[in-house]
Each structure stands twice: as structure tokens, then as C-alpha cells.
C-alpha positions in Angstrom: -5.6 4.4 5.6 -6.5 7.6 6.8 -10.0 8.6 6.1 -10.6 12.5 5.4 -12.8 14.8 3.3 -10.9 15.8 -0.1 -13.6 18.8 -0.3 -12.5 20.1 2.9 -9.0 21.7 1.6 -8.7 24.9 3.5 -8.6 22.5 7.0 -6.3 20.1 5.4 -3.8 22.9 4.8 -3.4 23.5 8.4 -3.8 19.9 9.5 -0.7 18.2 11.0 -1.3 14.4 11.0 1.5 11.9 12.2 2.1 10.8 8.6 2.2 14.4 7.5 5.7 15.1 5.7 6.0 18.5 7.0 6.2 16.9 10.7 8.9 14.1 9.3 10.7 16.7 7.5 10.9 19.6 10.0 14.2 18.8 11.7 16.1 18.2 8.2 14.3 21.7 7.2 15.8 23.6 10.3 19.2 22.2 9.3 18.6 23.3 5.6 17.9 26.6 6.9 20.6 27.0 9.4 23.3 26.1 6.7 21.6 28.3 4.1 21.7 31.0 6.6 25.3 30.7 7.4 26.4 30.3 3.5 24.4 33.7 3.1 26.3 35.4 6.0 29.8 34.1 4.8 29.0 35.4 1.4 27.7 38.8 2.3 30.4 39.5 4.9 33.5 38.0 3.5 33.0 37.5 0.0 34.8 40.0 -2.1 35.2 38.9 -5.7 32.5 39.3 -8.0 30.5 36.1 -8.9 28.1 35.6 -11.9 24.6 34.5 -10.8 23.9 30.7 -11.3 20.3 30.9 -10.8 19.6 29.9 -14.2 21.5 26.6 -13.8 19.1 25.5 -11.0 16.1 26.9 -13.0 17.0 24.4 -15.4 18.2 21.5 -13.3 14.9 22.0 -11.1 12.5 21.4 -13.9 14.2 18.3 -15.1 14.3 17.1 -11.3 10.6 17.4 -11.3 10.0 15.5 -14.3 11.8 12.9 -12.7 9.9 13.2 -9.3 6.7 13.0 -11.5 7.9 9.7 -13.0 8.9 8.3 -9.5 5.4 9.1 -7.4 3.4 8.2 -10.7 5.0 4.3 -10.6 4.6 4.6 -6.9 0.9 5.5 -7.3 0.7 2.8 -10.1 1.4 0.1 -7.6 -0.8 1.3 -5.0 -3.5 1.3 -6.9 -3.1 -1.7 -8.6 -2.9 -3.1 -4.9 -6.5 -1.8 -4.6 -7.5 -3.1 -7.7 -6.3 -6.5 -6.7 -8.2 -6.4 -3.4 -11.3 -5.4 -4.9 -11.0 -8.2 -7.3 -10.6 -10.6 -4.3 -14.1 -9.0 -2.8 -15.8 -9.8 -6.2 -14.5 -13.5 -6.2 -15.3 -13.9 -3.0 -18.7 -12.8 -3.2 -19.2 -14.8 -6.4 -18.0 -18.1 -5.0 -20.2 -17.8 -2.0 -23.5 -16.9 -4.2 -22.7 -19.8 -6.2 -22.4 -22.2 -3.0 -25.4 -20.6 -1.7 -27.5 -21.4 -4.8 -26.3 -25.5 -4.6 -25.9 -26.3 -1.3 -29.2 -27.0 0.6 -30.0 -24.1 3.4 -30.3 -27.2 6.1 -27.0 -28.3 5.1 -25.6 -25.9 7.7 -22.1 -27.8 8.8 -21.1 -27.5 4.9 -22.2 -23.9 4.8 -20.4 -23.0 8.1 -17.0 -24.8 6.8 -17.6 -23.0 3.4 -17.9 -19.5 5.2 -14.8 -20.1 7.3 -12.8 -21.2 4.6 -13.5 -18.3 2.6 -13.2 -15.9 5.1 -9.7 -17.0 5.9 -8.6 -16.4 3.0 -7.9 -12.5 3.0 -6.9 -12.5 6.3 -4.3 -15.1 5.5 -3.0 -13.0 2.8 -2.9 -10.1 4.6 -0.9 -11.8 7.5 1.5 -12.9 4.5 2.0 -9.9 3.0 2.9 -8.2 6.1 5.2 -11.1 7.1 3.7 -11.7 10.6 1.7 -14.5 12.2 -1.2 -12.7 13.2 -4.3 -15.2 14.1 -6.7 -12.2 14.7 -10.1 -13.1 13.1 -8.8 -16.6 11.7 -11.4 -19.6 12.3 -9.7 -22.8 12.8 -11.4 -26.2 12.9 -9.1 -27.5 15.9 -5.8 -26.8 17.9 -4.0 -29.1 15.1 -5.2 -27.3 12.5 -4.1 -24.1 13.9 -0.6 -25.3 14.3 -0.2 -26.3 11.0 -1.2 -22.9 9.6 1.3 -21.3 11.8 4.1 -23.9 10.6 2.8 -23.2 7.0 5.5 -21.1 4.9 3.0 -19.5 2.6 -0.1 -19.5 4.5 -2.4 -17.9 1.7 -1.8 -21.6 0.0 -2.3 -23.5 2.8 -5.9 -21.8 3.2 -6.3 -22.6 -0.6 -5.4 -26.0 -0.3 -8.1 -26.8 2.3 -10.6 -25.1 0.1 -9.8 -26.8 -3.0 -9.9 -30.0 -1.0 -13.3 -29.1 0.4 -14.8 -28.2 -2.9 -13.6 -31.3 -4.6 -15.3 -33.5 -1.8 -18.5 -31.5 -2.4 -18.4 -32.2 -6.5 -18.2 -35.7 -5.7 -21.0 -35.3 -3.1 -23.4 -33.4 -5.4 -22.2 -34.8 -8.7 -25.5 -36.1 -9.5 -27.4 -33.3 -9.0 -24.9 -30.8 -10.5 -22.4 -32.6 -12.7 -20.5 -29.8 -13.7 -21.4 -26.5 -11.9 -19.8 -27.0 -9.1 -16.3 -27.7 -11.1 -16.9 -24.3 -12.5 -16.7 -22.7 -8.9 -12.9 -24.0 -8.8 -12.2 -21.2 -11.4 -12.9 -18.5 -8.5 -10.4 -20.4 -6.1 -7.8 -20.2 -8.6 -8.4 -16.7 -9.6 -7.9 -15.9 -5.7 -4.9 -17.7 -6.0 -4.0 -15.3 -9.0 -4.6 -12.3 -6.8 -1.9 -13.6 -4.3 0.7 -13.9 -6.9 -0.1 -10.5 -8.1 0.0 -8.9 -4.5 3.2 -10.6 -3.9 5.1 -9.5 -7.5 4.2 -5.9 -6.1 5.2 -6.5 -2.4 8.5 -8.1 -3.5 9.8 -5.9 -6.5 10.5 -2.6 -5.2 11.8 0.1 -7.2 15.2 -0.3 -8.6 17.8 0.3 -6.4 19.8 2.5 -8.6 16.8 4.4 -9.1 15.9 5.2 -5.8 19.6 5.9 -5.2 19.9 8.7 -8.0 16.9 10.5 -7.1 17.8 10.8 -3.4 21.6 11.8 -4.5 20.1 14.5 -7.2 17.5 16.1 -4.7 20.5 16.6 -2.0 23.1 18.0 -4.4 20.1 20.4 -6.0 19.0 21.9 -2.6 22.9 21.8 -0.9 23.9 24.2 -3.9 21.0 26.3 -3.9 22.1 28.6 -1.0 25.5 29.3 -2.6 23.5 30.7 -5.9 20.4 32.4 -4.3 22.4 33.6 -1.5 24.3 36.2 -3.9 21.0 37.5 -5.7 18.4 37.3 -3.2 20.5 37.2 0.2 18.7 35.9 3.4 15.5 35.5 1.6 16.9 32.5 0.3 16.7 30.8 3.9 12.6 30.0 3.7 13.0 29.4 -0.4 15.5 26.5 0.1 13.6 25.3 3.0 10.4 25.1 1.0 11.9 23.8 -2.1 13.6 21.1 0.3 10.2 20.5 1.5 8.8 19.9 -1.6 11.0 17.7 -3.5 11.7 15.4 -0.5 8.1 15.2 0.4 7.5 13.6 -3.0 10.3 11.3 -2.5 8.7 10.2 1.0 5.2 9.8 -0.5 6.5 7.6 -2.9 8.4 5.3 -0.6 5.2 4.7 1.3 2.5 4.0 -0.9 4.9 1.6 -3.3 4.3 -0.8 -0.8 0.6 -0.5 0.0 0.3 -3.6 1.9 1.8 -2.4 5.2 0.4 -0.5 8.2 1.2 3.1 7.0 -1.4 5.6 7.4 -1.7 6.1 3.4 -1.6 2.1 2.9 -4.4 0.2 1.7 -7.1 -0.4 4.4 -6.6 -4.3 3.8 -7.8 -4.6 7.3 -11.2 -3.3 6.7 -11.2 -4.9 3.3 -10.8 -8.5 5.0 -13.6 -7.6 7.7 -16.1 -6.6 4.9 -15.1 -10.2 2.7 -16.2 -11.8 5.9 -19.1 -10.0 6.8 -20.4 -10.5 3.6 -19.7 -14.1 2.8 -21.7 -14.6 6.2 -24.5 -12.6 4.9 -24.7 -14.6 1.9 -24.2 -18.2 3.3 -25.6 -17.9 6.6 -28.1 -15.0 6.8 -29.8 -16.8 10.0 -26.6 -15.6 11.9 -26.4 -11.8 10.8 -23.8 -10.0 9.2 
């Protein structure tokens, strides 16, 4: 995710980032400009008949396309923001789980505390790898090589970690049942809520914008832009070249931005910073359960 100062807007206008749509669309914009110039040249030099202006058509259709694109980018942003809320909930549930265990588990029971810190800290990294469809093991902690191999073979890695956590919590319930007959069972609710978050993230990941809708937007933008030189060239001549290029940049940029943020769990510049969030969760858990080891 790109970190920037939103108040420094003048600097942002002239900044070209690798994710900037201007950089990505510049080759296509150049071709659009060349095609527009050719059409204007042909109209000026060889068109002898009087053709009525059709700019009113593009004015009306431009408003309609703008409304469609507003709906498109709002839908994509809703998915991005929902993903951010889900990972925020994962932070909260991980902290709550750690705080409850910190209040229950004796301070001298370091083995139990380390195991809880390892299992809870592994969950966001397992979820991240699952959403990105990779087998990344960085920052994951395993008890032994056998557990590592089982994790790699698991089809659903967050479930593998959740299963370990539920099993360990169940053992703790039996171990501390005399001192805390019901409190530890409440803790299992946080574990199930973490699994609910995983399911909600999968829903966003595996349910893209309907194909027909996405295809329609691309086609209507193409038709709108490709017909602009034929109408604007008759009225404003070669000035239609920069105007068509700017309009193409505006409409195509909105579609590119929507495509990028509708899947917020990837590694694109505008995707959610789930690497940083996972690291924050792990540090918070260690600070709560193992303060003597630092954050």
C-alpha cells in the first residue's frame, strides 16, 4: 500500500508512481491521439459534404457513462473498505484473545504462553498466504518439521492453524477447569470469530464483479472514445486530439482503479497493507503474552 500525505496535493499532481494510471495508459493514449489526428485530417481535407454536429450525443452519453463508472468504483471501494474492516476486526479479536489468556494463564507458565503466542500470531500470516494463493512461510513459526510439512500440505491453511488453536484451547479448558470453569470456554468465541473473518475475506476474494457488467463497461468506454473524433473533429478540429486523450485517460483510469481495488488482498500498490497488519498483530500478541521478550 502506498503511504502518502493527502494534504500535499500539488506535489501529487506531478508525481508519477509505478501504479499511476497515466503511466500505464500512456501508450494507449498515444495511439488514441494518433487515430484522432488522422480522422481530423481526413475530415478537414477530404470531407466535402456537410455533416450535422453530433456532440450533443456525446454529452448525453458521457453523463450516462459517468454514472455507470461511479457505481463501478463505489462497488469496488466497498469491497476494499470491507476487507480493511475485516482485518481490523482480526486485530481486535487477536488482542482480546491474548488479553484474556494473559489474565488466566499464570506468568510462570511460559511454555503455554509461548505456544499461544505462536498459534495466534500464525493465523494472520496463514490467512494472508491463503488469500494470495501462495505457500509463503515467512514469519510463520512451527513447533517442528513435521508440523511444517503438514501446514504445507494443508489445502486450507487458516483452518489448519485454527484447528491447532481450538485443540490447544480445549486442553487448557480441561487443565484450568477447576479454577475457571466457564471463562476459558468464552475464549473459544474469539477463535470462531477469527474463522468468520476468514470466510468473509474469501467471499470478497472469490466473488468478483459480474463478468457481463465488467465487459459492458469496457465496451461502452471503447465505443464512446472511438466515436468522439468523428463528431468533435467536425466542430473543433485538431483540438479534439488532446480532448479525446484526456477523456480516454479519465474513463479508463476509473476502470483500472476499480479493477485493482476490488481484490484488496493482493500485492498491488493500492491493496490493503496486510503484511504490516500481520506484523502488528504478532507484535501486539507478544507484548501482551510475553512482555519480558519485548515487542
